[in-house]
BALUMTOR-17254 format. One line per field, with one value per residue (C-alpha): residue number from 0; residue in three letters; chain; y negated, z negated, x. Coordinates in Angstrom, 1 decimal. Example, Ala and Ser with C-alpha at 12.3 -4.5 7.8 and 13.67 -1.06 7.14 Angstrom:
residues 2
num	(0_1)
residuo	(Ala_Ser)
cadena	(A_A)
y	(4.5_1.1)
z	(-7.8_-7.1)
x	(12.3_13.7)
END
This chain:
residues 562
num	(0_1_2_3_4_5_6_7_8_9_10_11_12_13_14_15_16_17_18_19_20_21_22_23_24_25_26_27_28_29_30_31_32_33_34_35_36_37_38_39_40_41_42_43_44_45_46_47_48_49_50_51_52_53_54_55_56_57_58_59_60_61_62_63_64_65_66_67_68_69_70_71_72_73_74_75_76_77_78_79_80_81_82_83_84_85_86_87_88_89_90_91_92_93_94_95_96_97_98_99_100_101_102_103_104_105_106_107_108_109_110_111_112_113_114_115_116_117_118_119_120_121_122_123_124_125_126_127_128_129_130_131_132_133_134_135_136_137_138_139_140_141_142_143_144_145_146_147_148_149_150_151_152_153_154_155_156_157_158_159_160_161_162_163_164_165_166_167_168_169_170_171_172_173_174_175_176_177_178_179_180_181_182_183_184_185_186_187_188_189_190_191_192_193_194_195_196_197_198_199_200_201_202_203_204_205_206_207_208_209_210_211_212_213_214_215_216_217_218_219_220_221_222_223_224_225_226_227_228_229_230_231_232_233_234_235_236_237_238_239_240_241_242_243_244_245_246_247_248_249_250_251_252_253_254_255_256_257_258_259_260_261_262_263_264_265_266_267_268_269_270_271_272_273_274_275_276_277_278_279_280_281_282_283_284_285_286_287_288_289_290_291_292_293_294_295_296_297_298_299_300_301_302_303_304_305_306_307_308_309_310_311_312_313_314_315_316_317_318_319_320_321_322_323_324_325_326_327_328_329_330_331_332_333_334_335_336_337_338_339_340_341_342_343_344_345_346_347_348_349_350_351_352_353_354_355_356_357_358_359_360_361_362_363_364_365_366_367_368_369_370_371_372_373_374_375_376_377_378_379_380_381_382_383_384_385_386_387_388_389_390_391_392_393_394_395_396_397_398_399_400_401_402_403_404_405_406_407_408_409_410_411_412_413_414_415_416_417_418_419_420_421_422_423_424_425_426_427_428_429_430_431_432_433_434_435_436_437_438_439_440_441_442_443_444_445_446_447_448_449_450_451_452_453_454_455_456_457_458_459_460_461_462_463_464_465_466_467_468_469_470_471_472_473_474_475_476_477_478_479_480_481_482_483_484_485_486_487_488_489_490_491_492_493_494_495_496_497_498_499_500_501_502_503_504_505_506_507_508_509_510_511_512_513_514_515_516_517_518_519_520_521_522_523_524_525_526_527_528_529_530_531_532_533_534_535_536_537_538_539_540_541_542_543_544_545_546_547_548_549_550_551_552_553_554_555_556_557_558_559_560_561)
residuo	(Met_Asp_Asp_Leu_Thr_Gln_Gln_Ala_Ser_Asp_Ile_Asp_Ser_Leu_His_Gly_Arg_Asn_Gly_Asp_Val_Ala_Gly_Ala_Ser_Met_Val_Phe_Ile_Met_Arg_Leu_Leu_Leu_Ala_Leu_Ser_Ala_Leu_Leu_Thr_Leu_Thr_Ile_Ala_Pro_Ala_Asp_Leu_Gly_Asn_Pro_Gly_Ala_Pro_Gly_Leu_Leu_Pro_Trp_Leu_Val_Phe_Ser_Ala_Tyr_Leu_Val_His_Ser_Val_Thr_Leu_Leu_Val_Ala_Ala_Arg_Arg_His_Arg_Thr_Pro_Phe_Trp_His_Gly_Lys_Val_Val_Tyr_Trp_Leu_Asp_Leu_Gly_Trp_Tyr_Gly_Leu_Met_Val_Tyr_Cys_Ser_Gly_Gly_Thr_Asn_Ser_Phe_Phe_Phe_Pro_Phe_Phe_Phe_Phe_Val_Ile_Leu_Thr_Ala_Ser_Phe_Gln_Trp_Gly_Phe_Asp_Glu_Gly_Ala_Arg_Ile_Thr_Leu_Ala_Ala_Ala_Leu_Val_Leu_Ala_Leu_Ser_Thr_Trp_Leu_Ala_Asp_Gln_Ser_Thr_Asp_Gln_Ala_His_Leu_Leu_Leu_Arg_Ala_Thr_Phe_Leu_Leu_Ala_Leu_Gly_Tyr_Met_Ile_Ser_Tyr_Trp_Gly_Gly_Met_Gly_Leu_Ser_Gln_Arg_Arg_Arg_Leu_Ser_Leu_Leu_Arg_Arg_Val_Ser_Gln_Leu_Ser_Asn_Pro_Arg_Phe_Gly_Val_Asp_Gln_Thr_Ile_Ala_Ser_Met_Leu_Gln_Gln_Thr_Gly_Arg_Phe_Tyr_His_Ala_Ser_Asn_Cys_Leu_Leu_Leu_Met_Arg_Ser_Gly_Ala_Asp_Asp_Leu_Trp_Gln_Leu_His_Ser_Ala_Thr_Gly_Asp_Lys_Val_Thr_Leu_Ser_His_Leu_Ser_Asp_Ala_Ala_Ala_Ala_Pro_Leu_Leu_Ala_Phe_Gly_Pro_Arg_Thr_Met_Val_Gln_Phe_Ala_Arg_Ala_Leu_His_Pro_Arg_Leu_Gly_Gly_Thr_Val_Glu_Ala_Arg_Val_Arg_Asp_Gly_Gly_Asp_Pro_Ala_Trp_Arg_Lys_Leu_Pro_Pro_Ala_Glu_Leu_Ala_Asn_Leu_Val_Asp_Leu_Leu_Asp_Ala_Ala_Ser_Phe_Val_Ser_Val_Pro_Leu_Pro_Leu_Arg_Lys_Gly_Glu_Gly_Arg_Leu_Tyr_Val_Val_Ser_Ala_Gly_Tyr_Arg_Leu_Thr_Arg_Gly_Asp_Ala_Ala_Phe_Leu_Arg_Gln_Leu_Ala_Ala_Gln_Phe_Phe_Pro_Val_Ile_Glu_Asn_Ile_Val_Leu_Leu_Asp_Arg_Leu_Ala_Ser_Asp_Ala_Ala_Phe_Arg_Glu_Arg_Gln_Lys_Ile_Ala_Arg_Asp_Leu_His_Asp_Thr_Thr_Ile_Gln_Pro_Tyr_Ile_Gly_Leu_Arg_His_Gly_Ile_Ser_Ala_Ile_Arg_Gln_Ser_Met_Gln_Ser_Glu_His_Pro_Ser_Val_Pro_Glu_Leu_Asp_Lys_Leu_Leu_Asp_Met_Thr_Ser_Gln_Val_Ile_Thr_Asp_Met_Arg_Thr_Phe_Ala_Lys_Thr_Val_Arg_Glu_Gly_Ala_Ala_Arg_Gln_Glu_His_Glu_Leu_Leu_Val_Ala_Leu_Arg_Arg_Gln_Ala_Arg_Gln_Val_Gln_Glu_Phe_Tyr_Gly_Leu_Ala_Ile_Ala_Val_Asp_Ala_Ala_Asp_Gly_Leu_Arg_Val_Ser_Asp_Arg_Leu_Ala_Ala_Glu_Val_Phe_Gln_Ile_Val_Asn_Glu_Gly_Met_Ser_Asn_Ile_Arg_Lys_His_Thr_Arg_Ala_Arg_Ser_Gly_Arg_Ile_Tyr_Leu_Ser_Thr_Val_Asp_Asp_Gln_Leu_Arg_Ile_Arg_Ile_Glu_Asn_Glu_Thr_Pro_Glu_Gly_Pro_Pro_Ala_Pro_Phe_Leu_Pro_Gly_Ser_Ile_Ala_Glu_Arg_Thr_Ala_Ala_Leu_Gly_Gly_Thr_Ile_Thr_Ile_Asp_Arg_Ala_Ala_Pro_Gly_Ala_Thr_Ala_Val_Asn_Ile_Thr_Ile_Pro_Val)
cadena	(A_A_A_A_A_A_A_A_A_A_A_A_A_A_A_A_A_A_A_A_A_A_A_A_A_A_A_A_A_A_A_A_A_A_A_A_A_A_A_A_A_A_A_A_A_A_A_A_A_A_A_A_A_A_A_A_A_A_A_A_A_A_A_A_A_A_A_A_A_A_A_A_A_A_A_A_A_A_A_A_A_A_A_A_A_A_A_A_A_A_A_A_A_A_A_A_A_A_A_A_A_A_A_A_A_A_A_A_A_A_A_A_A_A_A_A_A_A_A_A_A_A_A_A_A_A_A_A_A_A_A_A_A_A_A_A_A_A_A_A_A_A_A_A_A_A_A_A_A_A_A_A_A_A_A_A_A_A_A_A_A_A_A_A_A_A_A_A_A_A_A_A_A_A_A_A_A_A_A_A_A_A_A_A_A_A_A_A_A_A_A_A_A_A_A_A_A_A_A_A_A_A_A_A_A_A_A_A_A_A_A_A_A_A_A_A_A_A_A_A_A_A_A_A_A_A_A_A_A_A_A_A_A_A_A_A_A_A_A_A_A_A_A_A_A_A_A_A_A_A_A_A_A_A_A_A_A_A_A_A_A_A_A_A_A_A_A_A_A_A_A_A_A_A_A_A_A_A_A_A_A_A_A_A_A_A_A_A_A_A_A_A_A_A_A_A_A_A_A_A_A_A_A_A_A_A_A_A_A_A_A_A_A_A_A_A_A_A_A_A_A_A_A_A_A_A_A_A_A_A_A_A_A_A_A_A_A_A_A_A_A_A_A_A_A_A_A_A_A_A_A_A_A_A_A_A_A_A_A_A_A_A_A_A_A_A_A_A_A_A_A_A_A_A_A_A_A_A_A_A_A_A_A_A_A_A_A_A_A_A_A_A_A_A_A_A_A_A_A_A_A_A_A_A_A_A_A_A_A_A_A_A_A_A_A_A_A_A_A_A_A_A_A_A_A_A_A_A_A_A_A_A_A_A_A_A_A_A_A_A_A_A_A_A_A_A_A_A_A_A_A_A_A_A_A_A_A_A_A_A_A_A_A_A_A_A_A_A_A_A_A_A_A_A_A_A_A_A_A_A_A_A_A_A_A_A_A_A_A_A_A_A_A_A_A_A_A_A_A_A_A_A_A_A_A_A_A_A_A_A_A_A_A_A_A_A_A_A_A_A_A_A_A_A_A_A_A_A_A_A_A_A_A_A_A_A_A_A_A_A_A_A_A_A_A_A_A_A_A_A_A_A_A_A_A_A_A_A_A_A_A_A)
y	(12.4_14.5_14.8_14.8_11.1_9.6_8.2_10.0_13.4_13.5_13.6_9.9_10.3_10.4_14.2_14.6_12.2_13.7_17.3_20.0_20.7_23.4_21.1_18.2_20.6_21.8_18.2_17.6_20.9_20.0_16.6_18.3_20.7_17.8_16.1_19.3_19.9_16.3_16.5_19.9_18.5_15.6_18.1_20.7_18.5_14.9_14.4_15.1_12.3_9.5_10.0_11.5_11.9_12.2_10.4_7.1_6.5_5.0_8.1_10.2_7.8_7.5_11.2_12.2_9.5_10.8_14.3_13.0_11.0_14.1_16.3_13.6_13.3_17.1_17.5_14.4_15.4_18.8_17.6_14.3_14.3_10.5_8.5_7.2_10.5_11.3_7.7_5.7_4.0_7.3_7.5_3.9_4.7_7.7_5.3_3.2_6.2_7.5_4.1_4.2_7.7_6.6_3.6_5.7_8.4_6.6_4.8_5.8_9.3_10.1_13.6_12.2_10.4_13.3_12.7_9.8_12.3_13.9_10.7_9.9_13.4_13.6_10.0_10.6_13.9_12.6_9.0_8.9_7.1_3.5_4.4_6.7_3.9_1.5_4.0_4.7_1.0_0.5_3.6_2.2_-1.1_0.5_2.8_-0.1_-2.3_0.5_1.5_-2.1_-2.8_0.4_-0.4_-3.7_-2.4_0.5_1.6_-0.4_1.9_4.9_2.9_1.8_5.4_6.7_3.9_4.5_8.2_7.6_5.3_7.5_10.8_9.0_7.5_11.0_12.5_9.6_10.0_13.8_13.3_10.7_13.0_15.9_13.7_12.3_15.7_16.9_13.8_14.4_18.1_17.0_14.5_17.1_19.6_17.0_15.9_19.5_20.0_16.9_18.5_20.1_20.0_19.7_16.2_14.8_13.0_9.5_10.5_12.8_10.0_7.5_9.9_10.5_6.7_6.1_9.0_7.7_4.1_5.2_7.3_4.4_1.7_0.1_-3.1_-1.8_1.3_1.0_3.7_2.7_5.5_6.4_9.5_8.4_5.5_4.3_4.3_1.4_1.5_2.6_0.7_2.2_-0.1_1.1_-1.6_-0.1_1.9_0.1_1.6_-0.2_0.8_-1.6_-1.3_-3.2_-3.9_-3.3_-6.9_-7.0_-3.8_-4.8_-6.4_-3.1_-1.2_-3.1_0.0_3.1_6.0_8.0_5.2_5.0_1.5_0.3_-3.3_-4.9_-8.6_-10.1_-9.5_-13.3_-16.1_-16.9_-13.3_-13.1_-10.2_-7.9_-8.0_-4.5_-4.0_-0.6_1.7_5.3_7.0_10.6_12.1_9.8_11.3_7.9_4.6_1.5_-2.1_-4.4_-8.2_-9.3_-12.0_-9.4_-8.3_-11.8_-12.0_-8.5_-9.3_-12.4_-10.4_-7.7_-10.2_-7.7_-7.9_-4.4_-1.9_1.5_2.7_6.1_7.3_9.9_13.4_13.8_16.3_14.1_10.4_8.1_6.0_4.6_4.7_1.7_1.6_-2.0_-3.1_-6.6_-5.8_-2.5_-2.1_0.7_2.7_4.8_7.9_6.6_6.3_9.8_11.3_9.4_11.0_14.4_13.7_12.6_15.7_17.9_16.0_14.8_18.2_19.3_16.1_17.1_20.6_19.0_16.9_20.0_21.9_18.9_18.9_22.6_22.4_19.5_21.4_24.4_22.3_20.6_23.9_25.1_21.9_22.5_26.0_25.0_22.1_24.5_27.1_24.4_23.2_26.6_28.4_25.6_22.4_24.2_26.2_23.1_21.4_24.3_24.1_20.4_21.2_23.9_21.6_18.8_21.2_22.2_18.5_17.6_20.4_19.1_16.3_13.2_13.6_17.2_17.4_19.1_16.3_14.1_17.2_18.0_14.4_14.6_17.8_16.2_13.3_15.6_17.8_14.7_13.3_16.7_17.0_13.5_14.1_17.4_15.9_13.2_15.8_17.9_14.9_14.1_17.7_17.9_14.6_14.3_11.5_8.4_8.1_5.6_4.7_5.7_8.5_10.9_8.4_7.8_11.6_12.0_9.1_10.4_13.8_12.0_10.2_13.5_15.0_12.1_12.1_15.9_16.6_13.3_13.5_10.1_10.6_7.5_8.0_5.5_5.3_3.2_0.8_2.2_5.8_7.9_11.3_12.9_14.4_17.9_17.4_15.4_18.5_20.4_17.5_17.2_20.9_20.5_17.5_18.9_22.0_19.8_18.0_21.4_22.6_19.5_20.2_24.0_24.3_21.1_19.1_15.9_13.2_11.2_11.7_10.0_11.0_9.0_9.4_7.8_8.3_7.9_8.9_10.8_12.8_12.8_12.7_13.6_13.2_14.8_13.6_14.2_13.4_16.2_15.6_19.2_18.5_19.6_22.6_25.8_26.2_26.9_26.8_26.3_29.3_28.1_24.6_26.2_28.5_25.7_23.5_26.3_26.9_23.3_23.5_21.4_21.8_21.5_20.6_20.2_17.1_17.7_15.2_12.1_11.6_12.6_13.5_16.3_15.8_18.1_16.5_17.7_16.8_17.7_16.7_14.6)
z	(3.4_-1.4_-2.2_0.1_-1.0_-4.0_-7.3_-9.0_-7.7_-8.9_-12.2_-12.8_-12.7_-15.8_-16.0_-15.1_-17.8_-20.5_-19.7_-18.8_-20.5_-22.8_-23.8_-24.7_-26.6_-28.6_-29.6_-30.9_-32.8_-34.5_-35.4_-37.1_-38.9_-40.3_-41.4_-43.2_-44.8_-46.1_-47.7_-49.2_-50.6_-52.2_-53.8_-55.0_-56.2_-56.8_-59.3_-56.6_-54.5_-57.0_-58.8_-62.3_-63.0_-60.6_-57.4_-56.9_-54.4_-51.7_-51.1_-50.8_-48.3_-46.2_-46.0_-45.4_-42.8_-41.0_-41.0_-39.5_-37.0_-35.9_-35.6_-33.5_-31.2_-30.7_-30.0_-27.7_-25.8_-25.0_-24.0_-22.3_-20.2_-20.3_-20.3_-23.8_-25.6_-24.1_-23.9_-25.7_-28.0_-29.8_-30.8_-32.1_-34.2_-35.6_-36.5_-38.6_-40.3_-41.3_-42.7_-44.9_-46.0_-47.1_-48.9_-50.7_-51.7_-53.6_-50.9_-51.1_-52.4_-50.1_-48.7_-45.5_-44.2_-41.6_-40.1_-38.2_-36.2_-34.9_-33.2_-31.9_-30.4_-28.7_-27.3_-26.0_-24.3_-22.7_-21.9_-21.6_-23.3_-23.2_-25.0_-27.4_-28.3_-28.9_-31.2_-33.0_-33.7_-34.8_-37.1_-38.9_-39.5_-40.6_-43.0_-44.5_-44.8_-46.4_-48.8_-49.9_-50.3_-52.4_-54.7_-54.4_-56.9_-54.6_-54.2_-51.2_-50.4_-50.3_-48.1_-45.8_-45.5_-44.6_-42.0_-40.4_-40.3_-38.6_-36.1_-35.2_-34.9_-33.2_-30.6_-29.9_-29.5_-27.2_-25.1_-24.7_-24.1_-21.4_-19.8_-19.7_-18.2_-15.7_-14.6_-14.1_-12.0_-9.9_-9.4_-8.3_-5.8_-4.4_-4.0_-2.2_0.1_1.0_1.9_4.2_6.3_8.9_12.6_13.5_12.0_14.1_13.0_12.7_10.7_8.4_7.7_7.0_4.5_2.8_2.4_1.0_-1.5_-2.5_-2.9_-5.2_-7.3_-7.9_-8.1_-5.2_-3.4_-0.2_1.1_4.0_6.2_8.7_11.0_14.5_16.3_18.2_18.5_21.7_20.3_18.7_15.0_13.9_10.8_9.0_6.4_4.0_2.0_0.1_2.5_5.6_7.5_10.4_12.8_14.6_16.5_15.6_17.3_15.5_14.6_13.1_11.1_9.9_6.5_5.5_6.4_4.3_2.3_3.1_4.8_1.5_-1.0_-3.4_-4.6_-7.6_-8.4_-11.1_-11.8_-15.3_-17.8_-18.3_-16.4_-19.6_-20.0_-17.1_-18.6_-18.1_-14.3_-13.0_-9.7_-9.3_-6.5_-6.4_-3.5_-2.7_-4.2_-7.2_-10.6_-12.0_-11.0_-10.7_-11.1_-8.2_-8.3_-8.1_-5.6_-3.0_-3.0_-3.1_0.6_0.7_-2.4_-0.8_2.4_0.5_-1.9_-4.6_-8.3_-8.2_-5.5_-5.0_-1.8_-0.6_2.7_4.8_4.9_8.7_10.8_13.9_13.5_10.5_8.3_4.9_2.6_0.4_-2.4_-3.4_-6.5_-7.4_-10.9_-12.1_-13.1_-11.1_-12.7_-11.6_-12.4_-9.9_-7.3_-8.0_-7.7_-4.4_-3.0_-4.1_-2.4_0.8_0.7_0.6_3.1_6.0_7.1_7.6_9.7_11.9_12.3_13.3_15.9_17.3_17.4_19.1_21.8_22.3_22.5_24.9_27.2_27.1_27.6_30.6_32.3_31.5_32.9_36.2_36.4_35.3_37.8_40.7_39.6_39.2_42.7_44.3_42.3_41.5_43.6_46.9_46.4_45.4_48.6_50.6_48.8_49.6_53.3_53.3_51.7_54.2_57.1_55.9_55.4_58.9_60.4_58.8_59.9_57.8_56.8_55.5_51.8_50.7_52.1_48.8_46.7_49.1_49.0_45.2_45.3_47.7_45.3_42.3_44.1_45.3_41.8_40.3_42.9_42.2_38.4_38.8_41.0_38.4_35.7_37.7_38.2_34.5_33.6_36.0_35.0_31.4_30.2_28.8_25.1_24.2_20.9_21.9_24.4_22.5_22.6_26.3_27.0_24.7_26.3_29.8_28.7_27.3_30.5_32.5_30.0_30.5_34.3_34.7_31.9_30.9_27.3_26.1_23.5_22.1_21.0_18.4_16.0_13.0_13.3_12.5_13.7_13.3_15.2_16.3_19.8_18.4_16.4_19.2_21.5_18.7_17.9_21.6_21.7_18.5_19.6_23.1_21.5_19.4_22.6_24.2_21.1_21.2_24.9_24.5_21.2_20.8_22.7_21.8_24.4_22.4_20.0_18.4_17.7_15.0_14.1_11.2_9.0_5.3_2.4_4.7_6.2_9.7_9.4_12.4_12.4_15.3_15.0_17.2_17.0_16.1_17.9_17.1_13.4_10.8_12.0_10.0_8.1_10.5_10.9_14.3_14.4_16.9_15.3_11.9_13.0_14.6_11.5_9.1_11.2_10.8_7.0_7.1_5.9_7.5_6.1_7.7_6.9_7.5_5.0_7.3_8.7_12.4_12.7_12.0_11.6_11.5_9.2_9.6_7.4_8.5_6.6_8.6)
x	(-1.8_-2.4_-1.7_0.2_-0.7_-2.7_-1.5_-4.4_-3.3_0.3_2.1_1.6_-2.2_-4.3_-4.5_-0.9_0.3_-1.8_-0.9_-3.3_-6.6_-5.0_-2.2_-4.6_-6.8_-3.8_-3.0_-6.5_-6.5_-3.2_-4.6_-7.5_-5.2_-3.1_-6.3_-7.5_-4.1_-4.0_-7.5_-6.6_-3.4_-5.3_-7.7_-5.2_-2.3_-3.3_-0.5_2.1_0.6_1.3_-2.0_-1.4_-5.1_-7.9_-7.4_-9.3_-12.1_-9.9_-7.7_-10.9_-12.4_-9.3_-8.6_-12.2_-12.6_-9.5_-11.0_-14.2_-12.2_-10.2_-13.3_-15.0_-12.1_-11.9_-15.6_-15.7_-12.6_-14.1_-17.5_-16.6_-13.4_-13.1_-9.8_-10.3_-10.2_-6.8_-5.5_-2.9_-5.4_-5.9_-2.2_-2.1_-5.2_-3.3_-0.5_-2.9_-4.4_-0.9_0.0_-3.2_-2.3_1.2_-0.3_-2.9_-0.4_2.3_4.3_8.0_7.3_4.4_4.2_2.7_5.7_6.4_3.0_4.5_6.6_3.4_2.2_5.8_6.2_2.8_3.0_6.6_5.9_2.7_3.5_7.3_10.2_8.7_5.6_7.4_9.9_7.1_5.3_8.6_9.3_5.7_5.8_8.9_7.2_4.0_5.9_7.8_4.7_2.5_5.2_5.9_2.1_1.7_4.6_6.5_9.1_10.0_13.6_14.8_17.6_15.2_12.8_15.7_16.9_13.4_12.8_16.3_15.7_12.3_13.8_16.8_14.8_11.9_14.2_15.7_12.2_11.2_14.3_13.8_10.1_10.8_13.4_10.9_8.2_10.7_11.8_8.2_7.6_10.7_9.9_6.4_7.8_10.3_7.4_5.2_8.1_8.8_5.2_5.4_8.1_5.8_6.8_3.1_3.0_5.9_9.0_7.7_4.6_6.6_9.1_6.3_4.7_8.0_8.7_5.2_5.5_9.0_7.7_4.9_7.3_9.7_6.9_8.8_7.8_9.5_11.2_13.6_15.1_17.7_19.0_20.1_21.1_24.2_26.6_25.0_21.4_19.6_19.0_15.5_14.2_11.2_9.7_7.1_5.2_2.3_0.2_1.6_4.6_6.2_8.9_11.3_14.5_17.7_21.0_24.3_24.5_21.0_21.6_25.0_23.9_22.2_25.3_27.8_28.8_30.8_29.1_29.2_28.6_25.6_24.6_22.6_21.7_19.6_19.2_19.8_17.1_17.0_18.7_20.7_21.8_24.2_26.0_23.0_23.4_24.2_26.0_27.6_28.8_29.9_31.6_30.8_34.0_34.2_33.1_32.0_30.4_32.5_31.5_31.0_31.1_27.5_28.5_29.3_25.6_24.1_23.3_21.8_19.7_18.4_17.7_15.7_14.1_14.9_15.0_16.5_17.4_19.2_20.6_22.1_23.5_21.6_23.1_22.7_24.7_24.3_23.8_24.0_21.8_20.9_17.9_16.9_14.4_13.6_11.7_10.4_9.4_11.0_14.6_16.1_18.9_21.9_19.8_17.3_20.0_21.3_17.8_17.2_20.4_19.1_15.7_17.5_19.6_16.5_14.4_16.6_18.1_14.5_13.9_16.8_15.3_12.0_13.8_15.5_12.2_10.6_13.3_13.0_9.3_9.4_11.8_9.6_6.5_8.0_8.7_5.3_3.7_5.4_4.1_0.6_0.5_1.4_-1.1_-3.8_-3.2_-3.1_-5.9_-8.4_-8.0_-7.7_-10.9_-12.7_-11.5_-12.8_-16.1_-16.4_-15.6_-18.3_-20.9_-19.9_-20.4_-23.8_-24.8_-23.8_-25.8_-29.0_-31.2_-31.1_-34.8_-34.3_-35.4_-32.1_-29.9_-30.0_-29.0_-26.2_-25.0_-25.0_-23.0_-20.5_-20.0_-19.6_-17.0_-15.1_-15.0_-13.9_-11.1_-9.9_-9.9_-8.1_-5.5_-4.9_-4.8_-2.3_-0.1_-0.3_0.5_3.4_5.0_3.9_1.6_3.2_2.7_0.0_-1.5_-5.1_-4.4_-6.6_-9.5_-9.0_-9.2_-12.3_-14.1_-13.4_-14.8_-17.9_-18.5_-18.4_-20.9_-23.2_-23.0_-23.5_-25.9_-27.5_-26.2_-24.9_-22.1_-20.3_-16.7_-15.5_-12.5_-11.4_-8.6_-5.2_-6.0_-2.9_-2.8_0.4_0.8_0.8_-2.4_-4.1_-4.3_-6.1_-8.4_-9.3_-10.4_-12.4_-14.3_-14.8_-16.3_-18.5_-19.8_-20.4_-22.4_-24.6_-25.4_-25.9_-27.7_-29.8_-32.3_-30.5_-30.0_-27.5_-24.7_-21.7_-18.1_-16.2_-12.6_-10.7_-7.6_-8.3_-6.0_-3.6_-6.5_-8.0_-11.8_-13.9_-17.7_-19.6_-23.2_-26.3_-30.0_-32.4_-35.7_-36.7_-36.5_-33.9_-32.0_-31.5_-28.2_-25.4_-21.6_-20.0_-17.6_-15.1_-14.7_-14.5_-11.7_-9.7_-10.2_-9.1_-6.0_-5.0_-5.5_-8.7_-12.3_-15.7_-19.1_-22.5_-24.6_-28.3_-29.6_-29.6_-33.2_-33.4_-29.7_-27.2_-23.5_-20.5_-17.8_-14.2_-11.3_-7.7_-4.5_-2.1)
END
């Protein structure tokens, strides 16, 4: 699931937080430009920097060292893409350098006071409001301390004005930077959620992926989705905790605590910042038609908070045309805001109409598949099973006409057994096609192992079929996977002299991984690509690789997004 499913692949990842390569390179070049301008200013106009005569040794050392520091960072960042060169530590080091520059250049009247805005701006737009606010507060303290150390008789009003200006403007930059980063993260989540809305994945799997993506976005301890299609149906409760998603069914009485709000009401709750700061508790609701949030007595949410075991939560209704439901995002450590609730409602408004469309498509596909199964079952009985029955009768007649000691009798007995088994299997298959197979967790594995047994009985090729725990394959995808693996078995039989093989299926990082492996007694094969398997894999948006490095074995590795 990239994408659709890892923290390292979205906007919160290292590369996403630090911008693209071009943006990071621009920051390092600007740092070098500032270092060069500071050193040139010290050379050209030392008198304007609080040095009436020639500047002392310390300013030269500080400004030259900062230039070397900037060049080193630029070169290292371009040659070694490691986290340090783009990380927070670099900006805190910049803060220290700018404090030294202010100290060496006269304190209150220093020309290098605006340099602090460079570090505030870059940190805010790359790491968000929290880091920008920390940098802003630290910059004001560093400015005050360096100015006071440079000249203890400095004008306090002047210093206060500078520090206040730095705090105010730095806070505004941090706020806008945090808003920009938040919008990029939200757009990234909306894009990923829209990619999840694929009818091939099925409703349950699509909902599970959406809840996991939403939980990671909000740093949630739990995401709950409660919904039902009609008043007579049981409630479905999807719960996503980390990478685990569970589905349970609830009665009206069991679901009632989660439905204590109106059908159009958004809710936001956050515990007090400290037990002694009772006034910092937030409990607000907003109905669909109201322009503003209104306060709610926290006592009204006490039972729900205990049920969710939440330090903070937001909840929104589901925009369903048929049915009803509610979505909860619960956090044990982060303080969710009204803005988080508003965005969650926007997310639900985009996602759940698509879910309803998938349900409709599933229903139409099921009806069409039912009619097609009836037709296939009739055709299978008339055009395949009946000729096989006639073949068995013919072989039986030939067998009875021969003496028991005839050398062909064992072969005819073997053919009779094989035709009887095929007829039994085909009748079972026809019944399954006509009535539809009951959904089981490992139906795909059952079908693959049945196919492997037939390959072993008919051709003497032993193929083991194994799967990892927690294998997740939707019904739509299972049919395609069966054809891919069946083709792999056929390729082993046709194109190799192997007498054994292995099929292994697993679901890792929202991807179905299939490994079709066989022994190679004839030695390492020439480079090849199974055409039919490659075409089916590409149609499913997957990739295929051939592993010929293992001694005495060759493996086809297939990866399909689920």
